[in-house]
N, C-alpha and C positions, 0 to 999 in steps of 0.2 A: 675235423681235427686230425692232425697227422698221426700215423700209427706209431705204436710204441716200439715196434720191432720191424725190421726189414728182413724177411727170411733169407738166410744164407749170409747175412752181414757179419762182420767180425764183432764178437762180443766185447763191449767195453769192460774195463777192469772193475771189479767189485770191491767196495770198501766197507769195512765194518763201521758201526756207530762210533767206536773209539777213534778210528782213522779220521772220520768226518769231523768229530769234535776237535781233533788235533789240527785239522785244516782251519777251522774257525778260529782257533787260538793263535794262528799265525797272522798277526796284524799286518795290514798292507794299506798304505796311504791313509793311516790314521783310523782305521776301523777294522773289525774282524774280517777275515778273508771270505766274505760272502761271494765274491766273484768266482772263486774256485768251487764253492758249493754249487753255485748256479750252473757252471759249466758241467760239473759232474752229473747233476740230475738231468740236464738237457741231453747229454750224451746217453745216459741211461734210458731216456725216453725214445732215443733214436731220432731226435729232431735235429735239423740243420738250424743255423742261426736265423736264417730268414723265416723259417716256420715259427720259431718262438716270437720273432718280431711281429709277424702277422697276428698271432693269437693275443699277444700283449697289447698291440694297438687296438684290436677289436674290444678287448676288455676295458681299456681306458675309455674308448668311445662310449661304451654302455654306461660308464660312470659319469658321463657328461664332460669328459676331459679331452674333447676332440682336438684342441690345439696341441696337446702333447703328443698326439698320435703322429703328427708330421715329423717328429724327431726320431721316432722309433724305426730304425733300419737294421739291417744285418750288421753294419759297422758299429751301431750303437750297442747292440748286444755284445759284440766282440770287445768293445771298450769296457762294458760292465764286467766282463769276465777277466780280461787281461789287466785292466787298470783298477779293478775293484770299485767301479763307479755304480754299484748297485744303489738304488734309491734309498735315501735315509728315511723317507716317509714310510711309516709302517703300513699304511693302506696299500701303497704300491708294492711293497714287499709281500703283503698278503696275496695280492693278485699273482705275482710271480710264483710264490710258494704253492698256491692252489693249482696253477697251470701245470707245474712240474712235480706236484706231490712231494714237495720238500717238507720234512718235519719242521714245525714251527721253531723248535729249540735251535735248529741249525741256521735259522735266519734271524735270530734275536727277537723272536716273537713269543708272546705268552699264548699258551694253548687256550682256545675258546671253550667256554663252558658247553657241556652237551645240551642239546635241545631236541625236542620231539622231531621225528622225521618230517621234513617239509613235503616229502612226496605224498604223505597221507593227508595232512591237514592244511597245507598251503592252499588258499582259495585261488580259483582260476578266474582271472578277469578276461572274459570272452573277447572283448574288444581289443585288448592288448595282445592276446594270443592270435587273433585274426591279423592284426597289423604285423606282428612278427612273422607269421606264416608268409605273408605277402613279401616281406623283405627277404626271407630265406629263398622264396621262389625266384626272386630277381637274381639272387646270387647264383642259383642253379642255372638260370638262363645265361648269365654272364660267364659261367664256367668256373666259378671260384667259391663253391659252397662247402668244401670239406671241413673248413675250420669251425663251422657251427654245428657239426654233427652231434657233438656231445650235448650242446644246448637243446637240440631237437629231441634227443632221447630223454633228457630230463623233463621236457614238456610232455612227451608221450607218457612217461611214468606218472606225472602229476595228473594228467587227464584221466588215465586209467584208474587212479585211486580216488578221484573226486567227483566223477560224473554220477556215481551212485548216490552221492549226497544231495544232488539237485532235487529240489522239492517240486518244481514246476516242470511239466512234460516238455514245454518248449525249450526251457533252459537245458534239460538233459539231452534233448535232440541236437541242440546246437553244439554241445560239448562232444557228443558222439561224432558229429560231422567233422568237427575240428580234429578229433582223434584219428578219424579215417584219413583226412587230408595230410596230417603229420606222418602217418604210417606210409602213405604213398611217397611223400617227399623224402623220408628217410630211406625208403627202398631205392629211389632213384639215385641218391647220393651214395648209398652203400654199394650199389652195383658198380659204380665207378671206382670206389675206394677199396672195398673189402671183398668184392667178388659176388657172384650170382646166388650162392646158396643162402646167405643171410638176407640178401635183397628179396628173394622169393618168399622167405618166411615173413618178412615185414609186409609185403604186398598181400600175402594170404590173410594176414590179420585185417588189412584194410578191406579186402573182398568180403570177409565174413561179416564185418560190421555193416558195410554198405548193403549187402544182400538182405540182412535181417531188418535193417531200418528202411529199406526201399529207397536208398540214395542212388537212384539209377545212373546219374551222370558219373558219380564217383565209382560206382560199381563197374561201369563200362571202362572208365579210365584206368582203374587198378588192373583190370583184365588186360587192357592194352599194354600197360607197363610190364605185366607178367609175360605177355607175348614177346615184348621187346627183349627182355632179359634172356628168355630161351633162345630167341633168334640170334642174339649177339653171341651167346655162348656156343651155339651150334655153328655159327660162322667161323669162329676161332678154331673149333674142333675140326671142321671140314678142311681148313687150310693146313692144319698140322698133321692130321692122321687120315683124313678122307671123309667123304660124304656119308658113307654107310654108318660110320661111328657117330656122326652128327645127327642122323635121322631122328632118334628119339626126341632131341631138343626141338628140331624143326616141327615135328608132329605136335609136341606140347604147345609150341607157339601158335600153331594153326588152331588147336582146340580153344586156347584162350581168346584168340581174336574172333573166332566164329561165335563164341559165347557173347563177346562184347557186341558183335554185330546183331545178334538176336535181340538186343535191347533197343534197336533203332527207334521204335515207335515212342519210346520214353525220352528220347534225347533231342536236344536242339540241333540244328544243322551244324553249328560250330563244334559241338561235342562229337557228333558223328563223323565229322571230317577228320578229327584227331584220330579216330579209330581207323578210318580209311587209309591214312598214311601208313600205318603199320600193316593193314590188310594187304595193301599193294606190295609191300616188301615181302610178305609171306607168299603171295602169289608168284612173285618173281623167283623165290627160292624153289618152288615146286614146278615152275615152267619147264616144259619139255621141248618146246619149239617156239618159233618167232610169234606165232599167233597167241600162244598162252602168255608170252612175255607182254604182248600188247594189252592183255586183260589186266595184268598188274599195273601197267602204266596208266591205264584208263582210271583205275581206282585212285591213283595218285592225282591224276588230273581232276577228278571229281572233288577231291579234297581241296584243290587249289582255289576253288570258288570262294572259300572262306578265309583265304589268306588275308591277314591284317585284322581279323576279327578276334576279340578277346574271348577266352573261355570263362564264362560266368562262374564265379566262386573261387577261382585261383588266378594268381597274377602271371598268367602266361598268354601269349598270343600266337596264333598260327602264322608264322612268318614265312616270307617268300624264300629265304635262304634254306630253311629246313625242308621246304617242298622240293627244291632242286637237289638237295643232298639225298633225300629219300629216292628221288627219281634216278639219281646216279647209282644208288645201291641196288635198286630193282634190276638195273640193266646188266649187272655183272655177277649176280649171286647164284644163278642156276649152275648145277654141275655139268650141264650139257652145252657144248659150244653153240649149237643151233639156237639156243634160247638166251644167248648173250648178245649184247650190243655195246661193245666198248666205246664206239664213236658216240652213241647216245649218252653214255655215262660222262664222257669228257665234255660234251657240250653242256650237260647239266651242271658239271662242276664249274665251268666258266660262268654260267648264269648265276650259280650260287655265290661266287666271289663278287660279281657285280651287284647282287642283291643284298649283300651283307650291310647291315645298318650300323654296326659297331665292330670293333676289333675283338674277336673272341678267340683266344688261343685254342680252346677246345674245338671250335669249329674249324680253325686252321689245320689242326692236327687231323681231324676227320677228312677234310678235303685232301690233304697230302696222302693219307692212307688210301683213299679211293682212287686217286691218280695212279698210285703205284699198282693197285690191284687191277685197274683197267688195262694196263700194259701187260701185267702178268697173265691174265686170262687170254690175251691176244698172242701170248708166247713171245713177246718182245722183252726178253729177260734182262738184257743190259740196262734198258731204260727203267724197267721196274726196280732193279737194284739201286740205281741212282736215286730214284724217287723215294724208295724205302728209307734210304739214308736221310733224306730231307724230312720225312715223316718222323724218324727217330729224333732228329735234332729239334724239331718243333715240340715233340712230346716231352723232352727233357724239362721244358719250361712250365708244364702243367701238372706234373707230379701225379699222373694218372696210371695206375697199374693196369687198367683195362686197355688203355691205348697201347701200352708197352706189350701187352699180350697179343694185340692185333699185329704189331710190327714183328714180334717174335714168330707168330704163326706164318707171316709172309716170308720171313727169313727161312723158316723150316721148309716151306714149299719151294723156295728158290734152291735150297740145298738138294732137294729131291728132284729138281728139274734137270734137263740136259745141260744147263748152264751152271750146275751146282758146284763144279770143281774150279770155276774161274776165281781168280784172286780177288776180284771185286766183291764176290759173295762172301769170301773168307774175311775180307776187311769189314764188311757189314756185321759179321758175327762178332768180331773183336769190339767194334763200337757198341754193339748191343750189350756185350758182356761188361764193358766199362760202365755203362749206364746202370745196369741191373746189379752189378757186384762191384761197386766203387772201391771197397776195401782191398780188393785184389791188386789195385793199381796205386795204392798209397805208398 
């Protein structure tokens, strides 16, 4: 789900309830001016028109109205707002009001009677929760999961409040396993959208459940994801302010991955290969020479034996593109030049592009960033700057704050380099500012 505020953005005007009721009273095209109300609350939420279109389409699809979703575009939202083409059907207005937290009275709707909290008493249908989890995992794999984060948190709350009511041990165990998996998924999405601190909290909840219940595969996988979050945050810190400041995150990543590897005897080859992919990246970060770099690459190569094999229990597959992307990352992450191999990284990136089975903007953005970093560590700064601009351009289309953080870190490193005063680096800074603070250019 899109965030309600973008830090540093221009605050939209605030209207009182009397102001809003006055807007409703202004009839437009034969009905109260709901279009103005819709626009006001959309802007208050900090959403673009396309973001509301995505969420509204998803909600219609969940109501079995898939045909209508084809019509919902950014232009359709614009027409709702400018020409007051807000749906006359109350059900559809309720959907919009719920998405944007519009008070019912401002949308011509009667307030619903209060009901007991569904988070406490709503029964969990395990099969439906499992099917939804698999659908959310596919969205994560495709790089478009953020619009369902609110739904995932509702399910987490519901599972938290209902597993205690289970009377059969097997039923309770299944609910706890689902809860653990939903925590892991929420942590993965949250890391991309809201940052590492909240992601680490969610993953810690998953680890606690998995450890207590002896869900070894989920325990190891949650530790893997914790290691990934620390590793990614450390990588950004290292680019921006130096490797010494990033060391606590890198060491935390290593502890998490080492704990996950200690569970090997309980894991299938597929699950352990998922751990090795991150372990190889951690080894690359700590490599001090070419020989130690090879050790990290060997771990990645061991994991490649399970490429194409699904991870039982979750709707993800160890795919070849991911393998090559991780190989590229291992080759350029060490702080020491002797432990880097930009040529290996670029070959891996070429292989990743060839291995891509579908167009994923998230993966495209990752490849573009790695390309730029491979030339940066080789001190070919003009090429790195040009490629960083391409990574920035691709990143605009995926609405990923973490990707933008990577590009900004690369820009900061370029500024601190011998090439830092060149006009091309300055232009990159302006383009980055335009993306991160669009209100300044309105």
